[in-house]
N, C-alpha and C positions, 0 to 999 in steps of 0.2 A: 458818920457820915452830920455833915453840918447840915443846919436849915438850908442853906443856902446851896447845897446841893442837889437838897430832898425837892427846892422848891424845879431846881435850874432840867429836875430828869424829867419833874411831872409836866412840866413844860411842853419838855419838849415832846414825851409822849401824845398831850393831848395836841400837838403840832401833826407829829404825823400820823395821828387818827386824821385828822384835821383835810390832809393829802393823801390817803388811803379813803376818804370819802368824797377826799370833788373829783382821783381819777375814775373809780365804781362808778360817776354820778357822770362823769366826761363820754363813758363807756355806753350807758345805760342812758343818754339822749332822743339819739335819736329813736328806737327804738317805743322810747316810752312818747318821745312828742308825738310822732307814726301814729299809735294809740291815740292818742283824746285826739290829736285828727280825724280819726271812723270813728271817733264816742262823736266826739260836737260837728264835724262835715265843719268845722274850721279850714282856709283858703281851698275852699272845692274839694278837698276831699270825698270819693263817696265811702256810701257802706253795703258792706257784705251783706247780703238777704238767703234765707232757703227758702221762701216760696212770696210771693206775692199775692195780696191781705184781701183785691178783688176790682173790678174796676168801680167810680162813680161818677156821678155826671162831670161832664165841663172838661175842657182838653189845653191839654200844649205844647207847644210846640220840645222838641228838644233836635237842637242842630248837632250833624255830624262831623270832625277837626281829626284828619291825618299830618302826621307832620312825621322826616327822618331825615335824623341824627347828620353830617353831611361825615363822607366814609363812611356808611351804611347805604353797600350800592342794591337796593332795597326802594322798589315803589313799591306804597302803601296809604291807597287812600278809600272813601266809606263810598261802599252799595249803590249807600242811597246818602243824601245829604242833608236831607231832613223829613224826622217825622213830627206826624199827629197820634198826639197818643191823649188817654184816658187815666187821670188823675191813681192807682191802685192798680193798673192793669198792665197784667206780663207781658213782656217787648222784647222781641226777638228779632237783631240788625244784622250784616252786613258785613265786615272789612277783611278788604280783599290786601291781599300782600306780594313781591313776588321779587324774586331776588332775582338780579339781571344779572350775577357773574358767572362763574365758569366753575367756582368749585361753593362746598356746604360755607353756610353763615348763619352762626346764632345773632338774635337780639333778645331783648326786654322792653315792654314798653310799656311809657308810666304815662299818667293819666290825669288829665286836674278837669272843675268840671267849673263852670262860670254860667251865672255870677256866683260870687261864693255863697250868699245866702242859702242857695238852691241845694249846693251841694249837699246837705244835712239829708232834705228827701231826696237824695237820688243815689239811688239802693242797687247794686248791681246782684245776681244773681247768678250768672259766674259769668267770667272774660277770660279772653283769653293773656289780659296782662298781668294774671295769677303764675302763670309762668313763664319759663323763656320757651322761645321757639326758633327749629333748629328747618333753615328750608335750603335742600339743595342745588345745586344749580341751575337754575332756569323755573328752578319749580313756582308754580302761583299756590296761593290759597287762600281759603277763603276761611274767617274767621270771627265766628258768633261772639255778640253781646249778647245778652239776657238781664232784661231791669225792669224794675220798677222804678216809678213816681209818686213819693208819699201821698196819700189824700190827706194829708197833716197837713200839705202843703198851705189849699186851703185853708185854713185856721191860720196863717204865719203872722197876719197887718206888716212888715218885712216884703215876704217872699211869696203872699196870696197874687200882684200883680207882673208876677217879672212874665212874659213876656214869650219867649224863648228862654231853652237851656242851652248851654252850648259843651256836651262831651268831648273834648281835647287827646287828643294821645302821639304822643311823640319815640319811635321809637328807634334805640338807644345799642350799638354793636355793645358783643360780649364772647371774654374769654370763653372760651369753654374745648368742648373738642373739636369742633369745630374751627372751621381754620376764620378770622374775619379781616387778616391782611386783603 
């Protein structure tokens, strides 16, 4: 084999490796980005927790927002639109959903916290957004969210002056065993 043929073969092998690595990164980018956002609170992504640390002095308002993507025949709203919470206190609120159609409909909620710098301090213990929800015809359900605001927020100069945190959900139709047509 000539030196040029060896060099071309090596270059082709390196290029094939680069293409394979790029393809692998393309498939891994969404879960890696999601893990990064959950770890840092980037983009208003909340964190998951097992328990609240316990209340400390202070109060912060938490506002709740609800949206439904067009094409999903549901009514979706928070039972209360604003609550005052003590940092570190375990708090449970309810959202109410109703299927307005005459057939079962599956939906999945996505969420966001704003302002963005509050996302790293907003911790969810339990949330309906972690699983797909199927509502039977005309069914109404109350869906709980259990959360706490990390008391460390009060020590962050960029976050401690935030007067209100907004937790926003949007439900999207999901193709599954239930009809979404």
